C-alpha positions as CSV (number, residue, x, y, z in Angstrom):
1,M,-72.9,87.4,77.9
2,P,-69.6,86.7,75.5
3,M,-66.2,87.4,76.5
4,L,-65.1,90.5,75.0
5,S,-61.9,90.4,72.8
6,L,-58.7,92.1,74.0
7,R,-58.7,94.6,71.8
8,T,-61.9,96.0,72.7
9,R,-61.0,95.4,76.4
10,F,-57.6,97.6,75.6
11,T,-58.8,100.3,73.3
12,G,-61.6,100.7,76.2
13,L,-59.1,101.1,79.0
14,L,-56.9,103.5,77.0
15,V,-60.4,105.4,76.2
16,A,-61.2,105.5,80.3
17,A,-58.1,106.3,81.6
18,V,-57.5,109.2,78.7
19,L,-60.7,110.4,79.2
20,F,-61.0,110.4,83.4
21,V,-57.4,112.4,83.3
22,M,-59.3,114.7,81.2
23,V,-62.5,115.3,82.4
24,T,-60.6,115.7,85.9
25,A,-58.5,118.4,84.8
26,A,-61.4,120.2,82.8
27,F,-63.6,120.3,85.6
28,V,-61.2,121.6,87.6
29,T,-60.2,124.3,85.8
30,A,-63.7,125.6,84.6
31,T,-64.0,125.5,88.8
32,I,-60.7,127.7,89.1
33,L,-62.2,130.1,86.4
34,A,-65.7,130.4,87.6
35,K,-65.0,130.8,91.2
36,P,-62.4,133.9,91.7
37,P,-60.6,134.0,95.1
38,E,-63.6,134.8,98.6
39,A,-60.9,137.9,98.8
40,L,-60.9,139.4,96.1
41,F,-64.4,139.4,95.3
42,D,-65.3,141.0,98.2
43,L,-63.2,144.1,97.9
44,A,-64.5,144.6,94.6
45,M,-68.2,144.3,95.8
46,A,-66.8,146.9,98.8
47,E,-65.4,149.3,95.8
48,K,-68.5,149.3,93.7
49,A,-70.7,150.3,96.6
50,E,-68.5,153.1,97.8
51,M,-68.3,154.3,94.2
52,A,-72.1,153.8,93.8
53,R,-72.5,156.2,97.4
54,L,-70.1,159.0,96.3
55,L,-72.0,159.1,93.0
56,L,-75.5,159.3,93.7
57,D,-74.5,161.2,97.0
58,S,-72.9,163.8,94.8
59,D,-75.3,164.1,91.9
60,P,-79.1,163.7,92.7
61,T,-80.2,162.7,88.8
62,A,-77.2,160.2,88.8
63,A,-80.4,157.7,89.6
64,T,-82.2,158.2,87.5
65,R,-79.9,158.7,84.2
66,L,-78.6,155.3,84.9
67,A,-82.2,153.9,86.1
68,I,-81.2,153.0,89.6
69,P,-84.2,151.9,91.9
70,I,-84.4,154.0,95.2
71,R,-86.0,152.9,97.8
72,A,-86.9,154.5,101.3
73,T,-86.6,151.2,103.2
74,P,-83.9,148.4,102.7
75,P,-84.8,145.5,100.7
76,S,-87.4,142.8,102.0
77,V,-85.8,139.9,100.6
78,V,-83.6,137.5,102.6
79,I,-80.2,139.1,103.3
80,D,-77.3,137.0,102.6
81,R,-75.6,138.1,106.4
82,E,-72.3,136.4,105.2
83,L,-71.7,137.8,102.6
84,T,-73.0,141.1,103.7
85,D,-70.7,141.0,107.3
86,R,-67.5,139.8,104.6
87,V,-67.8,142.4,102.4
88,Q,-69.1,145.4,104.6
89,R,-65.6,144.3,106.9
90,Q,-63.7,144.6,103.7
91,A,-65.2,148.5,102.9
92,E,-64.1,149.7,106.7
93,A,-60.8,147.9,106.3
94,R,-60.4,150.2,103.4
95,G,-61.7,152.8,105.1
96,Y,-65.2,153.5,103.0
97,S,-67.9,155.1,105.0
98,V,-70.7,152.8,102.8
99,D,-73.8,150.9,104.7
100,L,-74.5,147.8,102.6
101,L,-76.7,144.9,101.9
102,I,-76.4,142.0,99.5
103,A,-79.7,140.2,99.1
104,R,-80.3,136.8,97.2
105,S,-80.9,137.4,94.0
106,G,-83.5,135.0,91.7
107,R,-81.0,134.2,89.9
108,T,-78.5,131.3,89.9
109,M,-75.3,132.2,91.7
110,G,-76.5,136.2,91.3
111,R,-76.4,138.5,94.6
112,D,-78.1,142.4,94.5
113,L,-76.6,144.5,96.3
114,A,-78.3,147.5,97.9
115,I,-76.2,150.8,99.7
116,Q,-77.7,153.8,102.3
117,L,-77.5,157.0,100.9
118,K,-77.1,159.8,102.6
119,D,-80.7,161.0,103.1
120,G,-81.9,157.1,104.1
121,R,-82.6,156.1,101.2
122,W,-81.3,152.8,99.8
123,A,-80.2,152.4,96.4
124,L,-80.7,149.0,94.9
125,L,-78.1,148.3,92.2
126,G,-77.9,144.8,90.7
127,N,-74.8,142.6,90.2
128,P,-74.1,139.6,88.1
129,G,-72.5,137.4,91.0
130,R,-69.9,134.9,90.3
131,A,-70.3,133.0,87.5
132,A,-72.5,129.8,86.6
133,F,-71.0,127.0,86.4
134,P,-69.9,126.5,82.1
135,L,-71.9,123.3,81.7
136,K,-72.7,123.5,78.2
137,P,-69.4,124.6,76.9
138,L,-67.6,121.9,79.0
139,T,-69.6,119.1,77.5
140,A,-69.2,120.2,74.4
141,Y,-65.5,120.0,74.6
142,L,-65.2,117.0,76.5
143,T,-67.6,115.6,73.6
144,L,-64.8,116.7,70.9
145,V,-62.3,115.5,73.6
146,A,-63.8,111.6,73.7
147,L,-64.2,111.8,69.7
148,G,-60.8,112.5,69.6
149,V,-59.6,109.9,72.0
150,L,-61.8,106.8,70.8
151,G,-60.3,107.1,67.2
152,V,-56.3,107.2,68.2
153,A,-57.3,104.4,70.9
154,I,-59.1,102.6,68.2
155,Y,-55.7,103.2,65.8
156,A,-53.2,102.4,68.7
157,S,-55.2,98.9,69.6
158,A,-55.1,98.3,66.1
159,V,-51.6,98.6,65.9
160,M,-50.1,96.9,69.2
161,L,-52.6,94.0,69.4
162,R,-52.0,93.4,65.4
163,P,-49.4,90.4,66.2
164,L,-52.3,89.0,68.5
165,R,-55.3,89.3,66.2
166,L,-52.9,87.6,63.4
167,L,-52.7,84.6,65.6
168,E,-56.4,84.5,65.7
169,D,-56.7,84.6,62.6
170,T,-54.4,81.9,62.1
171,T,-56.1,79.5,64.3
172,A,-59.2,80.2,62.1
173,A,-57.5,79.2,59.4
174,I,-56.1,76.0,60.5
175,S,-57.8,73.4,58.1
176,A,-59.9,69.8,58.8
177,D,-57.0,68.1,58.4
178,G,-55.0,70.2,61.1
179,K,-52.4,71.7,58.6
180,I,-51.8,75.2,59.7
181,P,-51.4,77.9,56.3
182,R,-48.3,79.9,55.8
183,I,-48.4,83.4,57.0
184,E,-46.8,86.7,55.0
185,E,-44.3,87.9,57.1
186,T,-45.0,91.2,56.1
187,G,-45.2,94.9,58.4
188,P,-43.6,96.0,61.7
189,I,-41.4,94.2,63.0
190,E,-43.5,92.7,65.7
191,V,-45.5,91.8,63.0
192,R,-42.9,90.4,61.2
193,T,-41.2,88.3,63.8
194,T,-44.9,86.9,65.3
195,A,-45.4,85.8,61.4
196,Q,-42.0,84.4,61.2
197,T,-42.5,82.5,64.9
198,I,-45.9,80.8,63.5
199,N,-44.3,79.4,60.1
200,R,-41.6,78.1,62.4
201,L,-44.4,76.2,64.3
202,A,-46.5,75.8,61.6
203,A,-43.6,73.9,59.2
204,R,-42.8,71.5,62.5
205,L,-46.2,70.5,63.5
206,N,-47.3,70.0,59.6
207,A,-44.0,67.8,59.4
208,A,-45.1,65.9,62.6
209,I,-48.8,65.2,61.2
210,S,-47.3,64.1,57.9
211,S,-45.3,61.5,59.4
212,R,-47.3,60.5,62.0
213,M,-49.5,59.6,59.6
214,R,-47.1,58.2,56.9
215,L,-46.2,56.1,60.3
216,V,-50.1,55.0,61.0
217,A,-51.1,54.4,57.5
218,A,-47.6,52.2,57.0
219,A,-47.9,50.1,59.9
220,G,-51.6,49.5,58.9
221,H,-50.6,48.2,55.3
222,D,-47.7,46.4,57.0
223,M,-50.0,44.9,59.3
224,R,-51.8,42.9,56.3
225,T,-49.5,40.5,55.2
226,P,-48.0,39.0,58.7
227,L,-51.8,39.2,59.7
228,T,-52.8,37.1,56.5
229,R,-50.1,34.4,57.3
230,M,-51.6,34.1,61.0
231,R,-55.0,33.6,59.4
232,L,-53.5,30.8,57.5
233,R,-51.8,29.3,59.9
234,A,-54.7,29.9,62.5
235,E,-56.6,27.2,60.1
236,F,-54.5,24.5,60.6
237,V,-55.1,25.2,64.3
238,G,-56.5,20.9,65.1
239,D,-58.7,22.0,68.2
240,A,-62.1,23.6,67.3
241,E,-62.5,26.2,69.8
242,E,-58.8,27.2,69.6
243,R,-59.0,28.2,66.1
244,A,-62.0,30.2,66.7
245,L,-60.2,32.1,69.1
246,W,-57.3,32.8,67.2
247,L,-59.9,33.5,64.4
248,K,-62.1,36.0,66.0
249,D,-58.5,37.8,67.5
250,L,-57.1,38.3,64.1
251,E,-60.3,40.0,62.8
252,E,-60.6,42.0,65.0
253,L,-56.5,43.1,64.7
254,D,-57.5,43.4,61.0
255,Q,-60.5,45.4,62.1
256,I,-58.2,48.0,63.9
257,A,-55.6,48.0,61.4
258,D,-58.6,49.0,58.3
259,S,-59.9,51.4,60.8
260,A,-57.2,53.3,61.4
261,I,-55.9,53.3,57.3
262,R,-59.7,54.9,56.9
263,L,-59.4,57.2,59.6
264,L,-56.5,58.9,58.3
265,R,-57.7,59.2,55.2
266,E,-60.7,60.8,56.5
267,E,-57.8,63.5,57.8
268,M,-55.8,63.9,55.2
269,G,-59.2,65.3,52.8
270,P,-62.4,65.8,52.8
271,G,-62.6,64.0,49.6
272,L,-64.6,64.8,45.9
273,R,-67.5,66.9,46.7
274,E,-71.2,66.9,44.4
275,T,-75.0,67.8,45.1
276,I,-76.7,65.0,46.6
277,A,-80.3,64.2,48.2
278,L,-79.7,63.2,51.7
279,D,-83.2,61.3,51.8
280,P,-82.6,58.6,49.6
281,L,-79.1,57.9,50.9
282,L,-80.2,57.6,54.8
283,E,-83.5,55.3,53.1
284,D,-80.5,53.0,51.6
285,V,-78.2,53.2,54.7
286,V,-81.4,51.9,56.9
287,N,-82.5,49.3,54.6
288,E,-78.8,48.1,53.9
289,L,-78.4,47.7,58.1
290,V,-82.1,46.4,58.2
291,E,-80.9,43.4,55.7
292,I,-78.2,42.3,58.1
293,G,-80.4,42.0,61.0
294,L,-80.1,45.5,62.9
295,P,-83.0,46.9,64.3
296,V,-83.1,50.0,62.9
297,R,-86.1,51.5,61.9
298,L,-87.0,55.4,59.8
299,G,-88.9,58.2,61.6
300,Q,-89.9,61.6,59.6
301,V,-87.6,61.7,56.7
302,D,-87.3,65.3,55.2
303,T,-86.2,66.3,51.5
304,V,-83.0,67.6,51.7
305,E,-80.0,68.3,49.5
306,L,-76.4,69.3,50.1
307,T,-72.8,69.3,48.7
308,A,-71.1,66.6,50.0
309,S,-68.8,63.3,49.5
310,P,-71.7,60.5,49.0
311,F,-69.3,57.7,49.5
312,A,-67.5,59.1,52.6
313,L,-71.0,60.8,54.0
314,K,-72.9,57.3,53.9
315,R,-69.5,55.6,55.9
316,A,-70.2,58.1,58.4
317,L,-74.0,58.0,58.9
318,R,-73.3,53.8,58.7
319,N,-71.3,54.2,61.2
320,L,-73.2,56.2,63.8
321,I,-76.2,54.3,63.2
322,V,-74.5,50.9,63.7
323,N,-73.1,52.4,67.1
324,A,-76.5,52.9,67.7
325,A,-78.1,49.9,66.6
326,T,-75.3,47.7,68.3
327,H,-74.9,49.4,72.2
328,G,-78.3,50.7,72.3
329,G,-80.6,47.9,71.5
330,G,-82.4,49.6,68.3
331,A,-82.2,52.8,66.4
332,E,-84.4,55.1,64.9
333,V,-83.3,57.3,62.5
334,S,-85.4,60.8,61.3
335,L,-84.4,63.8,59.3
336,E,-85.6,67.4,59.0
337,A,-84.9,69.9,57.1
338,R,-84.5,73.5,58.5
339,D,-83.7,77.2,57.2
340,E,-79.8,76.7,56.4
341,E,-79.0,72.8,57.6
342,A,-80.0,69.4,57.7
343,V,-80.5,67.7,60.8
344,L,-80.5,64.2,61.3
345,S,-81.3,62.7,64.7
346,I,-80.5,59.0,66.0
347,V,-82.2,58.4,68.8
348,D,-81.7,54.8,70.6
349,E,-83.4,53.2,74.0
350,G,-79.8,51.6,75.8
351,P,-78.2,52.8,79.0
352,G,-76.7,55.9,77.8
353,I,-73.1,57.2,78.7
354,P,-72.1,58.3,81.9
355,E,-72.0,62.1,81.9
356,H,-68.4,62.4,83.0
357,L,-67.9,60.3,79.5
358,L,-69.8,62.1,77.1
359,G,-66.5,64.3,76.2
360,R,-64.3,61.4,75.1
361,V,-66.7,59.5,73.2
362,F,-65.1,60.7,70.2
363,E,-61.7,59.6,70.5
364,P,-60.0,56.8,68.7
365,F,-60.3,53.7,70.4
366,F,-63.0,54.8,73.2
367,R,-65.1,52.2,74.6
368,V,-67.5,53.1,77.9
369,D,-66.7,49.6,79.3
370,G,-63.2,48.0,78.4
371,A,-64.9,44.9,79.3
372,R,-67.5,44.9,76.5
373,R,-64.8,44.9,73.4
374,K,-65.2,41.1,73.7
375,L,-69.2,41.0,73.7
376,L,-69.1,42.8,70.6
377,P,-66.8,43.6,67.5
378,G,-65.2,46.7,66.8
379,A,-62.5,49.1,66.9
380,G,-63.6,51.7,68.9
381,L,-63.1,54.1,65.8
382,G,-66.2,54.1,64.2
383,L,-67.4,57.3,65.9
384,A,-63.9,58.8,65.5
385,I,-63.9,58.2,61.8
386,A,-67.8,60.2,61.6
387,R,-66.9,62.7,63.4
388,E,-64.0,63.0,60.9
389,I,-65.7,63.0,58.1
390,I,-68.9,65.2,58.7
391,G,-66.3,67.4,59.7
392,N,-64.9,67.7,56.5
393,Q,-68.0,68.4,55.1
394,F,-68.4,71.2,56.8
395,G,-71.0,69.9,59.4
396,S,-70.8,68.6,63.1
397,V,-71.7,65.7,65.6
398,S,-72.9,65.4,69.1
399,I,-73.8,62.8,71.3
400,A,-76.2,63.6,74.9
401,N,-77.9,61.5,77.3
402,R,-82.0,61.9,76.5
403,P,-84.4,62.4,79.2
404,G,-86.4,59.3,79.2
405,G,-83.1,57.1,78.8
406,G,-80.8,56.3,76.0
407,L,-78.7,58.3,73.5
408,Q,-78.7,61.0,70.7
409,Q,-76.7,61.8,68.3
410,T,-77.6,64.5,66.2
411,V,-76.2,65.5,63.4
412,R,-75.9,69.1,61.4
413,L,-75.4,69.9,57.8
414,R,-75.1,72.5,55.8
415,R,-78.0,72.9,53.2
416,T,-77.7,73.2,49.3
417,T,-78.7,77.0,48.5
418,K,-80.9,76.8,45.6
419,A,-81.0,80.4,43.9
420,A,-84.3,82.3,43.4
């Protein structure tokens, strides 16, 4: 289940709080209005019974004119004894001489009043009883209140959480090279203050990133000259074995410097993009690696076109395939064209990587086993450079252990959409 945003939770909390108060108040009000105090209700019933008795006893034709049923016996329906006793006590307390019965009618909340006349007969008087609970009007009222509260809550949350939304938008706008864009310092004071703070932070971070890139690039370039001098001096070492060790270490230093400079170049920008066919580019990479003796083979390869920088993408794919071929004892490469993306799969039969280290494979200079540096060439920057290149081409790369052993590297790239 996706995590709800802070704005959504704040809006829901505000709406729930206001509606809870409104619903509680509405039900309390409706209950109070619909149910008068028992004493007043009982007194009204007693007064009604006494006035009806006086009218019907004094005017024999009143029952016919008012269409009041007259029965020789009291009603045979269920008698509400508790209510009858209360109303009778109210009548006696007022000095009324009426004898009455109150029967439950078939209507909701209704009661029928029966009074005994002086000739012993019973007059049946309908009585609306207490008012029914106003459920439909209350529902309509609460619906209107809910819509109004929802509108106010959405507006309030949008205004109050605008600084947080500004942070979210700024984070999403950070480019692949780590540069934070400048934000317009407009709007309410809270928003302006937030924008100013983000802009100051962005300026410092951008300056730090640029300084780091210049420092590493300068160091990489400056290392070339002393490395060349050291290589020339190593050639004059008399011991052949010692000379070979010196040249090997110098070669590794040179690879580290060269890889660091390449990584920085990829971080600085994606390069020029053009529409290319990925399948022949992939075949070229595999053929080149086979020619230098690496165990690489092609699997199923679909026809795929995409927009990318061909030289940078070729370097990334070469790094990934070389990693599988050297560390996994061989690589099989396949390319699948899907609806909106191209999926490149590189599998090997190697020992795999411990699960707790999988999240670190793209870190610069990372090695699963530091001792392997002595056995296999490289600076440990190949995967870092590959991920940086693919990220600049609006793609992604992931590595996972295969159930049957070995690793699977998966590259996903956005395909070029052709007009219909």
